[in-house]
C-alpha positions as CSV (number, residue, x, y, z in Angstrom):
1,M,4.2,7.4,18.3
2,A,4.9,5.9,14.9
3,T,2.8,4.3,12.2
4,S,3.0,0.7,11.3
5,P,4.2,-0.5,7.9
6,I,1.7,-2.2,5.7
7,A,2.1,-4.7,2.9
8,A,0.3,-4.9,-0.4
9,G,1.5,-7.7,-2.7
10,D,5.2,-7.4,-3.0
11,K,5.3,-3.8,-1.7
12,I,5.7,-2.3,1.7
13,V,4.3,1.2,2.5
14,V,5.9,3.1,5.4
15,A,4.7,6.5,6.7
16,S,6.9,8.5,9.0
17,V,5.7,11.0,11.6
18,R,7.5,13.7,9.7
19,G,5.2,13.1,6.7
20,V,7.3,11.1,4.4
21,V,5.7,8.0,2.8
22,T,8.1,5.4,1.3
23,V,7.1,2.5,-1.0
24,I,9.6,-0.4,-0.9
25,Q,9.6,-3.5,-3.1
26,A,10.1,-6.6,-1.1
27,D,12.3,-8.9,-3.1
28,D,15.7,-10.6,-2.6
29,K,16.9,-7.1,-2.1
30,L,14.8,-4.2,-0.8
31,K,14.3,-1.4,-3.4
32,I,12.8,2.0,-2.8
33,L,10.2,2.6,-5.5
34,A,8.9,6.0,-4.3
35,K,9.5,8.5,-1.5
36,N,7.0,11.4,-1.1
37,S,6.7,14.2,1.4
38,F,3.3,15.3,2.3
39,S,4.6,18.3,4.3
40,E,2.4,17.4,7.3
41,K,2.8,15.0,10.2
42,I,1.4,11.5,9.9
43,F,0.3,9.7,13.0
44,A,-2.1,7.2,11.4
45,T,-1.2,3.9,9.7
46,P,-2.1,4.0,6.0
47,A,-4.9,1.7,4.9
48,I,-5.5,-0.2,1.7
49,A,-9.0,-0.8,0.3
50,Q,-10.3,-1.3,-3.3
51,N,-6.9,-0.7,-5.0
52,K,-6.4,2.6,-3.1
53,I,-4.1,3.7,-0.3
54,Y,-5.8,5.9,2.2
55,L,-3.4,8.3,4.0
56,R,-4.4,10.6,6.8
57,T,-2.1,13.5,7.7
58,I,-2.6,15.9,10.5
59,G,-4.8,18.1,8.2
60,H,-5.9,16.0,5.2
61,L,-7.2,12.6,4.1
62,Y,-5.8,11.3,0.8
63,A,-7.1,8.5,-1.4
64,L,-4.3,7.5,-3.8
65,G,-4.8,5.1,-6.7
66,E,-7.1,4.5,-9.6
């Protein structure tokens, strides 16, 4: 089982089952903007609402943003 990538503007957010979340800029060339390990498995696709990214790991729910 894997999560689905999501798009927000010109960025793509991908979460791996191993717990690594990667933010990629979609342009003429793909550029990795950030790569963060949450040290827990991720089975749920991230969600975006009200300028926040919601990320659910096996043990926590994160709301990232302003």
